[in-house]
One Martini backbone bead per residue (centre of mass of N, CA, C, O) as a GRO file, in nm:
protein
  107
    1MET     BB    1   3.826   7.804   8.889
    2ILE     BB    2   4.133   7.763   9.016
    3GLY     BB    3   4.385   7.942   9.101
    4SER     BB    4   4.729   7.947   9.125
    5ASP     BB    5   4.743   8.096   9.401
    6VAL     BB    6   4.576   7.886   9.560
    7ILE     BB    7   4.752   7.642   9.510
    8TRP     BB    8   5.007   7.759   9.641
    9LEU     BB    9   4.884   7.808   9.918
   10VAL     BB   10   4.815   7.513   9.977
   11MET     BB   11   5.101   7.396   9.946
   12VAL     BB   12   5.240   7.570  10.161
   13ALA     BB   13   5.051   7.505  10.397
   14SER     BB   14   5.096   7.199  10.393
   15GLY     BB   15   5.400   7.208  10.441
   16LEU     BB   16   5.395   7.363  10.710
   17LEU     BB   17   5.213   7.164  10.866
   18THR     BB   18   5.391   6.918  10.834
   19PHE     BB   19   5.642   7.035  10.963
   20ALA     BB   20   5.514   7.110  11.237
   21ALA     BB   21   5.425   6.824  11.318
   22ARG     BB   22   5.712   6.696  11.309
   23PHE     BB   23   5.877   6.910  11.478
   24SER     BB   24   5.722   6.902  11.747
   25MET     BB   25   5.842   6.635  11.847
   26ILE     BB   26   6.133   6.730  11.849
   27GLY     BB   27   6.101   6.994  12.018
   28LEU     BB   28   5.952   6.869  12.272
   29PHE     BB   29   6.157   6.585  12.298
   30GLN     BB   30   6.474   6.642  12.298
   31ASP     BB   31   6.518   6.654  12.637
   32ARG     BB   32   6.324   6.409  12.649
   33GLU     BB   33   6.172   6.127  12.752
   34LEU     BB   34   5.966   5.904  12.665
   35PRO     BB   35   5.717   5.745  12.756
   36GLN     BB   36   5.656   5.415  12.771
   37ILE     BB   37   5.372   5.415  12.638
   38ILE     BB   38   5.460   5.561  12.380
   39LYS     BB   39   5.672   5.359  12.287
   40GLN     BB   40   5.474   5.124  12.267
   41ILE     BB   41   5.283   5.251  12.060
   42LEU     BB   42   5.504   5.314  11.832
   43THR     BB   43   5.556   5.007  11.755
   44TYR     BB   44   5.267   4.999  11.581
   45VAL     BB   45   5.288   5.194  11.339
   46ALA     BB   46   5.444   5.057  11.108
   47PRO     BB   47   5.269   4.798  11.073
   48SER     BB   48   4.997   4.949  11.021
   49VAL     BB   49   5.085   5.108  10.771
   50LEU     BB   50   5.176   4.869  10.601
   51ALA     BB   51   4.902   4.725  10.602
   52ALA     BB   52   4.740   4.965  10.474
   53ILE     BB   53   4.899   4.936  10.201
   54ILE     BB   54   4.897   4.622  10.125
   55ILE     BB   55   4.613   4.486  10.156
   56PRO     BB   56   4.454   4.635   9.932
   57ASP     BB   57   4.645   4.541   9.700
   58VAL     BB   58   4.585   4.237   9.738
   59LEU     BB   59   4.252   4.235   9.745
   60LEU     BB   60   4.230   4.440   9.510
   61ILE     BB   61   4.026   4.428   9.207
   62ASP     BB   62   3.884   4.676   9.055
   63GLY     BB   63   3.765   4.771   9.356
   64ALA     BB   64   3.745   4.466   9.450
   65VAL     BB   65   3.706   4.205   9.647
   66THR     BB   66   3.946   3.933   9.593
   67VAL     BB   67   3.990   3.582   9.652
   68LEU     BB   68   3.921   3.450   9.407
   69ASP     BB   69   4.142   3.453   9.162
   70ASN     BB   70   4.405   3.561   9.335
   71PRO     BB   71   4.748   3.589   9.284
   72LYS     BB   72   4.838   3.765   9.537
   73ILE     BB   73   4.791   3.580   9.783
   74PRO     BB   74   5.010   3.355   9.746
   75ALA     BB   75   5.243   3.556   9.714
   76PHE     BB   76   5.210   3.687   9.991
   77LEU     BB   77   5.247   3.429  10.161
   78LEU     BB   78   5.533   3.367  10.058
   79ALA     BB   79   5.657   3.636  10.150
   80MET     BB   80   5.596   3.594  10.454
   81VAL     BB   81   5.769   3.345  10.487
   82ALA     BB   82   6.033   3.478  10.397
   83ALA     BB   83   6.028   3.695  10.620
   84ALA     BB   84   6.027   3.499  10.866
   85LEU     BB   85   6.294   3.343  10.787
   86THR     BB   86   6.499   3.599  10.697
   87ARG     BB   87   6.458   3.913  10.749
   88ASN     BB   88   6.451   4.007  10.430
   89VAL     BB   89   6.358   4.231  10.200
   90LEU     BB   90   6.471   4.125   9.929
   91VAL     BB   91   6.361   3.837   9.958
   92THR     BB   92   6.066   3.910   9.990
   93ILE     BB   93   6.023   4.061   9.723
   94SER     BB   94   6.130   3.841   9.534
   95THR     BB   95   5.935   3.619   9.613
   96GLY     BB   96   5.671   3.768   9.545
   97MET     BB   97   5.733   3.831   9.246
   98ILE     BB   98   5.795   3.548   9.143
   99ALA     BB   99   5.528   3.423   9.231
  100LEU     BB  100   5.347   3.612   9.066
  101TRP     BB  101   5.461   3.540   8.787
  102ILE     BB  102   5.403   3.238   8.797
  103ILE     BB  103   5.099   3.247   8.860
  104THR     BB  104   5.020   3.428   8.614
  105ALA     BB  105   5.122   3.226   8.396
  106TRP     BB  106   4.911   2.994   8.478
  107ILE     BB  107   4.630   3.169   8.456
   0.00000   0.00000   0.00000
């Protein structure tokens, strides 16, 4: 079994490494402007991370990809329509949740 001192060491080391990785971008580029190609690449980071978080939650049920009889898919599609029309996070989340509740009540 791992001792508590090793666990603390791992937690502190992980925190320091995370801080160093994030601060390095601020420290290295605080006086310089990022190259245009880097700015362009960084515009894709947020959507790709969001997709990596949301898509598995929508498609996986009990660890398996489920397309048929999956109430999350139509709720997700309705939420995406609401997002495209309103560009409002609260409306998007509300639409998706209400749609999921209604669809789950019918199934």
